[in-house]
KOLGU-4560 file (N, C-alpha, C; in nm, 3 decimals, padded with zeros to 5 digits):
<recs>
<n_xx: -04.916 n_yy: 19.186 n_zz: -13.571 ca_xx: -04.821 ca_yy: 19.266 ca_zz: -13.644 c_xx: -04.682 c_yy: 19.215 c_zz: -13.612 mol: A seq: 1 type: MET>
<n_xx: -04.596 n_yy: 19.213 n_zz: -13.708 ca_xx: -04.457 ca_yy: 19.176 ca_zz: -13.686 c_xx: -04.372 c_yy: 19.291 c_zz: -13.737 mol: A seq: 2 type: ARG>
<n_xx: -04.278 n_yy: 19.334 n_zz: -13.654 ca_xx: -04.184 ca_yy: 19.438 ca_zz: -13.694 c_xx: -04.056 c_yy: 19.366 c_zz: -13.733 mol: A seq: 3 type: ILE>
<n_xx: -04.011 n_yy: 19.391 n_zz: -13.854 ca_xx: -03.896 ca_yy: 19.320 ca_zz: -13.908 c_xx: -03.799 c_yy: 19.420 c_zz: -13.969 mol: A seq: 4 type: VAL>
<n_xx: -03.672 n_yy: 19.400 n_zz: -13.943 ca_xx: -03.570 ca_yy: 19.477 ca_zz: -14.014 c_xx: -03.547 c_yy: 19.403 c_zz: -14.145 mol: A seq: 5 type: ASN>
<n_xx: -03.593 n_yy: 19.457 n_zz: -14.257 ca_xx: -03.586 ca_yy: 19.383 ca_zz: -14.383 c_xx: -03.444 c_yy: 19.358 c_zz: -14.432 mol: A seq: 6 type: PRO>
<n_xx: -03.345 n_yy: 19.425 n_zz: -14.377 ca_xx: -03.207 ca_yy: 19.400 ca_zz: -14.421 c_xx: -03.151 c_yy: 19.272 c_zz: -14.364 mol: A seq: 7 type: THR>
<n_xx: -03.215 n_yy: 19.214 n_zz: -14.261 ca_xx: -03.166 ca_yy: 19.093 ca_zz: -14.200 c_xx: -03.250 c_yy: 18.970 c_zz: -14.234 mol: A seq: 8 type: PHE>
<n_xx: -03.377 n_yy: 18.987 n_zz: -14.260 ca_xx: -03.465 ca_yy: 18.873 ca_zz: -14.285 c_xx: -03.499 c_yy: 18.801 c_zz: -14.156 mol: A seq: 9 type: GLY>
<n_xx: -03.591 n_yy: 18.708 n_zz: -14.163 ca_xx: -03.632 ca_yy: 18.634 ca_zz: -14.045 c_xx: -03.654 c_yy: 18.488 c_zz: -14.081 mol: A seq: 10 type: ILE>
<n_xx: -03.635 n_yy: 18.402 n_zz: -13.985 ca_xx: -03.665 ca_yy: 18.260 ca_zz: -14.004 c_xx: -03.812 c_yy: 18.238 c_zz: -13.973 mol: A seq: 11 type: ALA>
<n_xx: -03.877 n_yy: 18.155 n_zz: -14.049 ca_xx: -04.018 ca_yy: 18.127 ca_zz: -14.023 c_xx: -04.031 c_yy: 18.015 c_zz: -13.922 mol: A seq: 12 type: THR>
<n_xx: -04.141 n_yy: 18.018 n_zz: -13.849 ca_xx: -04.173 ca_yy: 17.917 ca_zz: -13.750 c_xx: -04.310 c_yy: 17.863 c_zz: -13.783 mol: A seq: 13 type: ASP>
<n_xx: -04.319 n_yy: 17.736 n_zz: -13.817 ca_xx: -04.446 ca_yy: 17.678 ca_zz: -13.859 c_xx: -04.556 c_yy: 17.692 c_zz: -13.754 mol: A seq: 14 type: ASP>
<n_xx: -04.521 n_yy: 17.702 n_zz: -13.626 ca_xx: -04.619 ca_yy: 17.711 ca_zz: -13.519 c_xx: -04.678 c_yy: 17.851 c_zz: -13.506 mol: A seq: 15 type: LYS>
<n_xx: -04.611 n_yy: 17.949 n_zz: -13.561 ca_xx: -04.654 ca_yy: 18.087 ca_zz: -13.545 c_xx: -04.768 c_yy: 18.120 c_zz: -13.641 mol: A seq: 16 type: GLU>
<n_xx: -04.869 n_yy: 18.188 n_zz: -13.590 ca_xx: -04.980 ca_yy: 18.233 ca_zz: -13.672 c_xx: -04.978 c_yy: 18.385 c_zz: -13.672 mol: A seq: 17 type: VAL>
<n_xx: -04.966 n_yy: 18.442 n_zz: -13.788 ca_xx: -04.964 ca_yy: 18.587 ca_zz: -13.800 c_xx: -05.103 c_yy: 18.638 c_zz: -13.834 mol: A seq: 18 type: LEU>
<n_xx: -05.145 n_yy: 18.742 n_zz: -13.764 ca_xx: -05.272 ca_yy: 18.805 ca_zz: -13.797 c_xx: -05.246 c_yy: 18.900 c_zz: -13.912 mol: A seq: 19 type: LYS>
<n_xx: -05.329 n_yy: 18.892 n_zz: -14.011 ca_xx: -05.312 ca_yy: 18.981 ca_zz: -14.123 c_xx: -05.448 c_yy: 19.035 c_zz: -14.163 mol: A seq: 20 type: SER>
<n_xx: -05.446 n_yy: 19.121 n_zz: -14.256 ca_xx: -05.568 ca_yy: 19.182 ca_zz: -14.304 c_xx: -05.545 c_yy: 19.330 c_zz: -14.324 mol: A seq: 21 type: GLY>
<n_xx: -05.640 n_yy: 19.395 n_zz: -14.382 ca_xx: -05.623 ca_yy: 19.538 ca_zz: -14.410 c_xx: -05.619 c_yy: 19.620 c_zz: -14.282 mol: A seq: 22 type: PRO>
<n_xx: -05.547 n_yy: 19.729 n_zz: -14.289 ca_xx: -05.545 ca_yy: 19.824 ca_zz: -14.178 c_xx: -05.631 c_yy: 19.944 c_zz: -14.216 mol: A seq: 23 type: VAL>
<n_xx: -05.683 n_yy: 20.009 n_zz: -14.115 ca_xx: -05.761 ca_yy: 20.130 ca_zz: -14.136 c_xx: -05.670 c_yy: 20.248 c_zz: -14.105 mol: A seq: 24 type: ASN>
<n_xx: -05.616 n_yy: 20.309 n_zz: -14.208 ca_xx: -05.519 ca_yy: 20.418 ca_zz: -14.191 c_xx: -05.579 c_yy: 20.541 c_zz: -14.126 mol: A seq: 25 type: TRP>
<n_xx: -05.710 n_yy: 20.553 n_zz: -14.124 ca_xx: -05.775 ca_yy: 20.669 ca_zz: -14.060 c_xx: -05.801 c_yy: 20.647 c_zz: -13.912 mol: A seq: 26 type: ARG>
<n_xx: -05.807 n_yy: 20.523 n_zz: -13.867 ca_xx: -05.847 ca_yy: 20.495 ca_zz: -13.729 c_xx: -05.749 c_yy: 20.410 c_zz: -13.649 mol: A seq: 27 type: GLU>
<n_xx: -05.680 n_yy: 20.317 n_zz: -13.711 ca_xx: -05.595 ca_yy: 20.225 ca_zz: -13.637 c_xx: -05.479 c_yy: 20.298 c_zz: -13.569 mol: A seq: 28 type: ASP>
<n_xx: -05.441 n_yy: 20.248 n_zz: -13.452 ca_xx: -05.332 ca_yy: 20.311 ca_zz: -13.377 c_xx: -05.199 c_yy: 20.288 c_zz: -13.450 mol: A seq: 29 type: SER>
<n_xx: -05.114 n_yy: 20.389 n_zz: -13.438 ca_xx: -04.984 ca_yy: 20.387 ca_zz: -13.505 c_xx: -04.874 c_yy: 20.409 c_zz: -13.403 mol: A seq: 30 type: ILE>
<n_xx: -04.769 n_yy: 20.329 n_zz: -13.412 ca_xx: -04.647 ca_yy: 20.352 ca_zz: -13.337 c_xx: -04.547 c_yy: 20.417 c_zz: -13.431 mol: A seq: 31 type: ALA>
<n_xx: -04.500 n_yy: 20.534 n_zz: -13.394 ca_xx: -04.395 ca_yy: 20.603 ca_zz: -13.468 c_xx: -04.264 c_yy: 20.562 c_zz: -13.400 mol: A seq: 32 type: MET>
<n_xx: -04.192 n_yy: 20.469 n_zz: -13.460 ca_xx: -04.078 ca_yy: 20.404 ca_zz: -13.397 c_xx: -03.949 c_yy: 20.459 c_zz: -13.456 mol: A seq: 33 type: PHE>
<n_xx: -03.864 n_yy: 20.520 n_zz: -13.371 ca_xx: -03.738 ca_yy: 20.572 ca_zz: -13.423 c_xx: -03.619 c_yy: 20.496 c_zz: -13.365 mol: A seq: 34 type: ASP>
<n_xx: -03.507 n_yy: 20.509 n_zz: -13.434 ca_xx: -03.387 ca_yy: 20.435 ca_zz: -13.396 c_xx: -03.296 c_yy: 20.513 c_zz: -13.302 mol: A seq: 35 type: ASN>
<n_xx: -03.344 n_yy: 20.621 n_zz: -13.246 ca_xx: -03.271 ca_yy: 20.703 ca_zz: -13.148 c_xx: -03.154 c_yy: 20.780 c_zz: -13.208 mol: A seq: 36 type: SER>
<n_xx: -03.149 n_yy: 20.790 n_zz: -13.338 ca_xx: -03.045 ca_yy: 20.872 ca_zz: -13.400 c_xx: -03.098 c_yy: 21.014 c_zz: -13.417 mol: A seq: 37 type: LYS>
<n_xx: -03.006 n_yy: 21.110 n_zz: -13.429 ca_xx: -03.050 ca_yy: 21.249 ca_zz: -13.446 c_xx: -03.146 c_yy: 21.262 c_zz: -13.565 mol: A seq: 38 type: PRO>
<n_xx: -03.249 n_yy: 21.338 n_zz: -13.546 ca_xx: -03.349 ca_yy: 21.374 ca_zz: -13.646 c_xx: -03.454 c_yy: 21.267 c_zz: -13.675 mol: A seq: 39 type: ASN>
<n_xx: -03.441 n_yy: 21.149 n_zz: -13.618 ca_xx: -03.542 ca_yy: 21.045 ca_zz: -13.643 c_xx: -03.677 c_yy: 21.088 c_zz: -13.586 mol: A seq: 40 type: ALA>
<n_xx: -03.677 n_yy: 21.138 n_zz: -13.463 ca_xx: -03.803 ca_yy: 21.182 ca_zz: -13.402 c_xx: -03.862 c_yy: 21.299 c_zz: -13.481 mol: A seq: 41 type: ARG>
<n_xx: -03.779 n_yy: 21.393 n_zz: -13.522 ca_xx: -03.828 ca_yy: 21.508 ca_zz: -13.599 c_xx: -03.891 c_yy: 21.462 c_zz: -13.730 mol: A seq: 42 type: ALA>
<n_xx: -03.832 n_yy: 21.363 n_zz: -13.794 ca_xx: -03.888 ca_yy: 21.309 ca_zz: -13.918 c_xx: -04.027 c_yy: 21.251 c_zz: -13.892 mol: A seq: 43 type: LEU>
<n_xx: -04.041 n_yy: 21.174 n_zz: -13.786 ca_xx: -04.170 ca_yy: 21.114 ca_zz: -13.753 c_xx: -04.273 c_yy: 21.219 c_zz: -13.710 mol: A seq: 44 type: LEU>
<n_xx: -04.229 n_yy: 21.321 n_zz: -13.639 ca_xx: -04.322 ca_yy: 21.429 ca_zz: -13.602 c_xx: -04.375 c_yy: 21.498 c_zz: -13.728 mol: A seq: 45 type: GLU>
<n_xx: -04.290 n_yy: 21.516 n_zz: -13.827 ca_xx: -04.334 ca_yy: 21.574 ca_zz: -13.953 c_xx: -04.437 c_yy: 21.487 c_zz: -14.023 mol: A seq: 46 type: GLY>
<n_xx: -04.416 n_yy: 21.356 n_zz: -14.021 ca_xx: -04.512 ca_yy: 21.263 ca_zz: -14.080 c_xx: -04.645 c_yy: 21.273 c_zz: -14.006 mol: A seq: 47 type: VAL>
<n_xx: -04.639 n_yy: 21.272 n_zz: -13.871 ca_xx: -04.761 ca_yy: 21.284 ca_zz: -13.791 c_xx: -04.836 c_yy: 21.414 c_zz: -13.822 mol: A seq: 48 type: ARG>
<n_xx: -04.763 n_yy: 21.523 n_zz: -13.832 ca_xx: -04.827 ca_yy: 21.652 ca_zz: -13.862 c_xx: -04.896 c_yy: 21.650 c_zz: -13.998 mol: A seq: 49 type: ASP>
<n_xx: -04.838 n_yy: 21.583 n_zz: -14.095 ca_xx: -04.902 ca_yy: 21.570 ca_zz: -14.227 c_xx: -05.026 c_yy: 21.481 c_zz: -14.219 mol: A seq: 50 type: LYS>
<n_xx: -05.023 n_yy: 21.380 n_zz: -14.134 ca_xx: -05.138 ca_yy: 21.290 ca_zz: -14.120 c_xx: -05.259 c_yy: 21.360 c_zz: -14.059 mol: A seq: 51 type: LEU>
<n_xx: -05.237 n_yy: 21.467 n_zz: -13.984 ca_xx: -05.348 ca_yy: 21.540 ca_zz: -13.920 c_xx: -05.455 c_yy: 21.580 c_zz: -14.019 mol: A seq: 52 type: LYS>
<n_xx: -05.418 n_yy: 21.604 n_zz: -14.141 ca_xx: -05.513 ca_yy: 21.647 ca_zz: -14.243 c_xx: -05.609 c_yy: 21.535 c_zz: -14.283 mol: A seq: 53 type: ALA>
<n_xx: -05.568 n_yy: 21.410 n_zz: -14.262 ca_xx: -05.646 ca_yy: 21.297 ca_zz: -14.313 c_xx: -05.693 c_yy: 21.197 c_zz: -14.209 mol: A seq: 54 type: ASP>
<n_xx: -05.647 n_yy: 21.209 n_zz: -14.085 ca_xx: -05.684 ca_yy: 21.110 ca_zz: -13.986 c_xx: -05.670 c_yy: 21.167 c_zz: -13.846 mol: A seq: 55 type: ARG>
<n_xx: -05.725 n_yy: 21.093 n_zz: -13.750 ca_xx: -05.706 ca_yy: 21.132 ca_zz: -13.610 c_xx: -05.562 c_yy: 21.101 c_zz: -13.570 mol: A seq: 56 type: ARG>
<n_xx: -05.507 n_yy: 21.181 n_zz: -13.480 ca_xx: -05.368 ca_yy: 21.160 ca_zz: -13.440 c_xx: -05.355 c_yy: 21.135 c_zz: -13.289 mol: A seq: 57 type: VAL>
<n_xx: -05.468 n_yy: 21.131 n_zz: -13.218 ca_xx: -05.460 ca_yy: 21.108 ca_zz: -13.074 c_xx: -05.421 c_yy: 20.965 c_zz: -13.040 mol: A seq: 58 type: ASP>
<n_xx: -05.422 n_yy: 20.875 n_zz: -13.135 ca_xx: -05.379 ca_yy: 20.738 ca_zz: -13.111 c_xx: -05.248 c_yy: 20.705 c_zz: -13.182 mol: A seq: 59 type: ASN>
<n_xx: -05.166 n_yy: 20.809 n_zz: -13.200 ca_xx: -05.031 ca_yy: 20.791 ca_zz: -13.254 c_xx: -04.933 c_yy: 20.809 c_zz: -13.139 mol: A seq: 60 type: ILE>
<n_xx: -04.849 n_yy: 20.710 n_zz: -13.117 ca_xx: -04.752 ca_yy: 20.714 ca_zz: -13.008 c_xx: -04.610 c_yy: 20.712 c_zz: -13.064 mol: A seq: 61 type: ALA>
<n_xx: -04.522 n_yy: 20.784 n_zz: -12.997 ca_xx: -04.381 ca_yy: 20.784 ca_zz: -13.035 c_xx: -04.306 c_yy: 20.685 c_zz: -12.948 mol: A seq: 62 type: PHE>
<n_xx: -04.226 n_yy: 20.602 n_zz: -13.011 ca_xx: -04.150 ca_yy: 20.498 ca_zz: -12.942 c_xx: -04.005 c_yy: 20.508 c_zz: -12.990 mol: A seq: 63 type: VAL>
<n_xx: -03.912 n_yy: 20.497 n_zz: -12.895 ca_xx: -03.770 ca_yy: 20.499 ca_zz: -12.930 c_xx: -03.700 c_yy: 20.384 c_zz: -12.862 mol: A seq: 64 type: SER>
<n_xx: -03.606 n_yy: 20.326 n_zz: -12.932 ca_xx: -03.524 ca_yy: 20.225 ca_zz: -12.865 c_xx: -03.422 c_yy: 20.298 c_zz: -12.779 mol: A seq: 65 type: LYS>
<n_xx: -03.372 n_yy: 20.235 n_zz: -12.673 ca_xx: -03.285 ca_yy: 20.305 ca_zz: -12.578 c_xx: -03.153 c_yy: 20.354 c_zz: -12.635 mol: A seq: 66 type: PRO>
<n_xx: -03.101 n_yy: 20.286 n_zz: -12.736 ca_xx: -02.971 ca_yy: 20.322 ca_zz: -12.790 c_xx: -02.969 c_yy: 20.299 c_zz: -12.941 mol: A seq: 67 type: SER>
<n_xx: -02.912 n_yy: 20.394 n_zz: -13.012 ca_xx: -02.900 ca_yy: 20.377 ca_zz: -13.158 c_xx: -02.804 c_yy: 20.264 c_zz: -13.192 mol: A seq: 68 type: ALA>
<n_xx: -02.714 n_yy: 20.232 n_zz: -13.101 ca_xx: -02.612 ca_yy: 20.131 ca_zz: -13.127 c_xx: -02.658 c_yy: 19.988 c_zz: -13.100 mol: A seq: 69 type: ALA>
<n_xx: -02.774 n_yy: 19.973 n_zz: -13.038 ca_xx: -02.821 ca_yy: 19.840 ca_zz: -12.999 c_xx: -02.958 c_yy: 19.813 c_zz: -13.062 mol: A seq: 70 type: MET>
<n_xx: -02.992 n_yy: 19.686 n_zz: -13.082 ca_xx: -03.127 ca_yy: 19.655 ca_zz: -13.131 c_xx: -03.232 c_yy: 19.688 c_zz: -13.025 mol: A seq: 71 type: PRO>
<n_xx: -03.353 n_yy: 19.706 n_zz: -13.068 ca_xx: -03.462 ca_yy: 19.732 ca_zz: -12.975 c_xx: -03.483 c_yy: 19.608 c_zz: -12.888 mol: A seq: 72 type: ALA>
<n_xx: -03.504 n_yy: 19.627 n_zz: -12.758 ca_xx: -03.530 ca_yy: 19.512 ca_zz: -12.670 c_xx: -03.660 c_yy: 19.441 c_zz: -12.709 mol: A seq: 73 type: PRO>
<n_xx: -03.662 n_yy: 19.312 n_zz: -12.687 ca_xx: -03.779 ca_yy: 19.231 ca_zz: -12.724 c_xx: -03.905 c_yy: 19.280 c_zz: -12.654 mol: A seq: 74 type: ALA>
<n_xx: -03.896 n_yy: 19.322 n_zz: -12.528 ca_xx: -04.016 ca_yy: 19.369 ca_zz: -12.458 c_xx: -04.070 c_yy: 19.498 c_zz: -12.518 mol: A seq: 75 type: ASP>
<n_xx: -03.984 n_yy: 19.584 n_zz: -12.570 ca_xx: -04.029 ca_yy: 19.706 ca_zz: -12.636 c_xx: -04.104 c_yy: 19.671 c_zz: -12.765 mol: A seq: 76 type: LEU>
<n_xx: -04.049 n_yy: 19.580 n_zz: -12.842 ca_xx: -04.115 ca_yy: 19.537 ca_zz: -12.965 c_xx: -04.248 c_yy: 19.470 c_zz: -12.933 mol: A seq: 77 type: ILE>
<n_xx: -04.250 n_yy: 19.383 n_zz: -12.833 ca_xx: -04.374 ca_yy: 19.317 ca_zz: -12.793 c_xx: -04.481 c_yy: 19.418 c_zz: -12.754 mol: A seq: 78 type: ASP>
<n_xx: -04.442 n_yy: 19.522 n_zz: -12.681 ca_xx: -04.537 ca_yy: 19.626 ca_zz: -12.641 c_xx: -04.594 c_yy: 19.699 c_zz: -12.761 mol: A seq: 79 type: ASN>
<n_xx: -04.510 n_yy: 19.728 n_zz: -12.858 ca_xx: -04.558 ca_yy: 19.794 ca_zz: -12.981 c_xx: -04.658 c_yy: 19.703 c_zz: -13.053 mol: A seq: 80 type: VAL>
<n_xx: -04.625 n_yy: 19.576 n_zz: -13.063 ca_xx: -04.712 ca_yy: 19.481 ca_zz: -13.133 c_xx: -04.846 c_yy: 19.470 c_zz: -13.063 mol: A seq: 81 type: VAL>
<n_xx: -04.847 n_yy: 19.467 n_zz: -12.932 ca_xx: -04.971 ca_yy: 19.452 ca_zz: -12.855 c_xx: -05.055 c_yy: 19.579 c_zz: -12.856 mol: A seq: 82 type: LYS>
<n_xx: -04.991 n_yy: 19.694 n_zz: -12.870 ca_xx: -05.061 ca_yy: 19.822 ca_zz: -12.853 c_xx: -05.100 c_yy: 19.891 c_zz: -12.983 mol: A seq: 83 type: SER>
<n_xx: -05.041 n_yy: 19.851 n_zz: -13.095 ca_xx: -05.061 ca_yy: 19.925 ca_zz: -13.219 c_xx: -05.084 c_yy: 19.830 c_zz: -13.336 mol: A seq: 84 type: HIS>
<n_xx: -05.158 n_yy: 19.879 n_zz: -13.431 ca_xx: -05.187 ca_yy: 19.800 ca_zz: -13.552 c_xx: -05.087 c_yy: 19.832 c_zz: -13.663 mol: A seq: 85 type: ARG>
<n_xx: -05.029 n_yy: 19.951 n_zz: -13.659 ca_xx: -04.939 ca_yy: 19.999 ca_zz: -13.763 c_xx: -04.812 c_yy: 20.051 c_zz: -13.694 mol: A seq: 86 type: ILE>
<n_xx: -04.698 n_yy: 20.027 n_zz: -13.755 ca_xx: -04.573 ca_yy: 20.085 ca_zz: -13.706 c_xx: -04.501 c_yy: 20.151 c_zz: -13.823 mol: A seq: 87 type: ALA>
<n_xx: -04.467 n_yy: 20.277 n_zz: -13.805 ca_xx: -04.386 ca_yy: 20.349 ca_zz: -13.904 c_xx: -04.248 c_yy: 20.366 c_zz: -13.842 mol: A seq: 88 type: LEU>
<n_xx: -04.145 n_yy: 20.331 n_zz: -13.916 ca_xx: -04.009 ca_yy: 20.335 ca_zz: -13.863 c_xx: -03.929 c_yy: 20.443 c_zz: -13.931 mol: A seq: 89 type: LEU>
<n_xx: -03.847 n_yy: 20.513 n_zz: -13.851 ca_xx: -03.761 ca_yy: 20.617 ca_zz: -13.905 c_xx: -03.617 c_yy: 20.589 c_zz: -13.867 mol: A seq: 90 type: ALA>
<n_xx: -03.533 n_yy: 20.592 n_zz: -13.965 ca_xx: -03.389 ca_yy: 20.577 ca_zz: -13.945 c_xx: -03.327 c_yy: 20.706 c_zz: -13.996 mol: A seq: 91 type: LEU>
<n_xx: -03.259 n_yy: 20.777 n_zz: -13.908 ca_xx: -03.207 ca_yy: 20.907 ca_zz: -13.949 c_xx: -03.070 c_yy: 20.933 c_zz: -13.888 mol: A seq: 92 type: ALA>
<n_xx: -03.005 n_yy: 21.035 n_zz: -13.937 ca_xx: -02.881 ca_yy: 21.086 ca_zz: -13.882 c_xx: -02.884 c_yy: 21.237 c_zz: -13.891 mol: A seq: 93 type: ASP>
</recs>
């Protein structure tokens, strides 16, 4: 999985191999990733609560970057990539 801020784009690296394929929205682990701004976590909690009707939620984790003013550290992103198949991002104020 690659987490990308689509407003910036990314450079491709010919050596990199991305794993792709369908995700299982009922079973795959999800990272609920917020930008540390007010209401971002509340927005993601609402999404998680709605998902309870259709999927298991015990493998949904909430992740926040340390500061809304700074990009997420590379190790935080790497941990999300290694631990989760899906990432939902919330940007709020």
